[in-house]
KENUBA-800122 format. One record per residue (C-alpha): residue number from 1; x, y, z. Coordinates in Angstrom, 1 decimal. Layout:
pos=NUM&xx=X&yy=Y&zz=Z
...
REM end
This chain:
pos=1&xx=73.3&yy=97.5&zz=101.1
pos=2&xx=74.4&yy=98.1&zz=97.5
pos=3&xx=77.7&yy=99.8&zz=98.3
pos=4&xx=78.7&yy=96.9&zz=100.5
pos=5&xx=78.0&yy=94.5&zz=97.7
pos=6&xx=80.2&yy=96.6&zz=95.4
pos=7&xx=83.1&yy=96.2&zz=97.8
pos=8&xx=82.6&yy=92.5&zz=97.9
pos=9&xx=83.0&yy=92.3&zz=94.1
pos=10&xx=86.0&yy=94.6&zz=94.1
pos=11&xx=88.5&yy=93.3&zz=96.7
pos=12&xx=91.1&yy=96.0&zz=95.8
pos=13&xx=88.6&yy=98.7&zz=96.7
pos=14&xx=87.8&yy=97.0&zz=100.0
pos=15&xx=91.4&yy=96.5&zz=100.9
pos=16&xx=92.2&yy=100.2&zz=100.1
pos=17&xx=89.3&yy=101.1&zz=102.5
pos=18&xx=90.7&yy=98.8&zz=105.1
pos=19&xx=94.1&yy=100.4&zz=104.9
pos=20&xx=92.5&yy=103.9&zz=105.2
pos=21&xx=90.4&yy=102.6&zz=108.2
pos=22&xx=93.7&yy=102.3&zz=110.1
pos=23&xx=95.0&yy=105.7&zz=109.3
pos=24&xx=95.0&yy=108.6&zz=106.8
pos=25&xx=97.4&yy=108.0&zz=103.9
pos=26&xx=98.5&yy=109.6&zz=100.7
pos=27&xx=98.4&yy=107.6&zz=97.5
pos=28&xx=102.0&yy=106.4&zz=97.5
pos=29&xx=101.6&yy=105.2&zz=101.1
pos=30&xx=98.5&yy=103.2&zz=100.1
pos=31&xx=100.4&yy=101.7&zz=97.1
pos=32&xx=103.3&yy=100.8&zz=99.4
pos=33&xx=101.1&yy=99.3&zz=102.2
pos=34&xx=99.1&yy=97.3&zz=99.6
pos=35&xx=102.4&yy=95.9&zz=98.2
pos=36&xx=103.8&yy=95.1&zz=101.7
pos=37&xx=100.7&yy=93.2&zz=102.8
pos=38&xx=99.6&yy=91.5&zz=99.6
pos=39&xx=102.7&yy=91.4&zz=97.5
pos=40&xx=100.8&yy=93.0&zz=94.6
pos=41&xx=101.7&yy=96.5&zz=93.4
pos=42&xx=99.0&yy=98.9&zz=92.5
pos=43&xx=100.0&yy=101.4&zz=89.8
pos=44&xx=99.2&yy=105.1&zz=90.1
pos=45&xx=96.8&yy=104.5&zz=87.2
pos=46&xx=94.9&yy=102.1&zz=89.3
pos=47&xx=94.9&yy=103.9&zz=92.7
pos=48&xx=94.2&yy=107.5&zz=91.8
pos=49&xx=91.1&yy=106.8&zz=89.7
pos=50&xx=89.8&yy=104.5&zz=92.4
pos=51&xx=90.4&yy=107.2&zz=95.1
pos=52&xx=88.7&yy=109.8&zz=92.9
pos=53&xx=85.7&yy=107.5&zz=92.5
pos=54&xx=85.5&yy=106.9&zz=96.3
pos=55&xx=85.7&yy=110.7&zz=96.9
pos=56&xx=82.9&yy=111.3&zz=94.4
pos=57&xx=80.7&yy=108.6&zz=96.2
pos=58&xx=81.4&yy=110.2&zz=99.6
pos=59&xx=83.3&yy=107.2&zz=101.0
pos=60&xx=86.6&yy=109.0&zz=101.2
pos=61&xx=87.7&yy=112.6&zz=101.5
pos=62&xx=91.1&yy=114.3&zz=101.5
pos=63&xx=93.1&yy=117.2&zz=102.8
pos=64&xx=96.4&yy=118.6&zz=101.4
pos=65&xx=99.6&yy=118.4&zz=103.3
pos=66&xx=103.0&yy=119.9&zz=102.5
pos=67&xx=106.1&yy=117.8&zz=102.5
pos=68&xx=109.0&yy=120.1&zz=101.7
pos=69&xx=108.1&yy=121.8&zz=98.4
pos=70&xx=105.6&yy=119.1&zz=97.5
pos=71&xx=101.9&yy=119.1&zz=98.3
pos=72&xx=100.2&yy=115.8&zz=98.8
pos=73&xx=96.6&yy=114.7&zz=99.1
pos=74&xx=96.1&yy=112.7&zz=102.2
pos=75&xx=93.0&yy=110.5&zz=102.0
pos=76&xx=90.8&yy=109.4&zz=104.9
pos=77&xx=87.5&yy=107.5&zz=105.2
pos=78&xx=84.4&yy=109.5&zz=105.8
pos=79&xx=81.9&yy=108.3&zz=108.4
pos=80&xx=79.8&yy=106.8&zz=105.6
pos=81&xx=83.0&yy=105.1&zz=104.3
pos=82&xx=83.6&yy=103.5&zz=107.7
pos=83&xx=80.1&yy=102.3&zz=107.9
pos=84&xx=80.1&yy=100.8&zz=104.4
pos=85&xx=83.5&yy=99.2&zz=105.0
pos=86&xx=82.4&yy=97.7&zz=108.3
pos=87&xx=79.2&yy=96.4&zz=106.7
pos=88&xx=81.2&yy=94.7&zz=103.9
pos=89&xx=83.5&yy=93.1&zz=106.5
pos=90&xx=80.5&yy=91.8&zz=108.3
pos=91&xx=79.0&yy=90.3&zz=105.1
pos=92&xx=82.4&yy=88.6&zz=104.4
pos=93&xx=82.3&yy=87.1&zz=107.9
pos=94&xx=78.8&yy=85.8&zz=107.3
pos=95&xx=79.9&yy=84.3&zz=104.0
pos=96&xx=82.8&yy=82.5&zz=105.6
pos=97&xx=80.7&yy=81.3&zz=108.5
pos=98&xx=78.2&yy=79.9&zz=106.0
pos=99&xx=81.0&yy=78.0&zz=104.3
pos=100&xx=82.1&yy=76.2&zz=107.5
REM end
């Protein structure tokens, strides 16, 4: 599937989807979790265009949540996003199995 292949060539996108597969998160939480796990900091200039692109492709959607006076977009994988993410993970497993 073409979308799964796109995730294999863009590990940042795949990892963001894996983070969202665990739970809904707003952009700063995604940035923080990415840094905690991989030691690499994503900038807002990287994550928000990526999330916008994923929303446009139907892989992710969002809802707004209030935190004090601030409103945040909380992102979640769509069913299609979950399927694409799972397919990409399966392809990676097949790739690693072939390398053994």
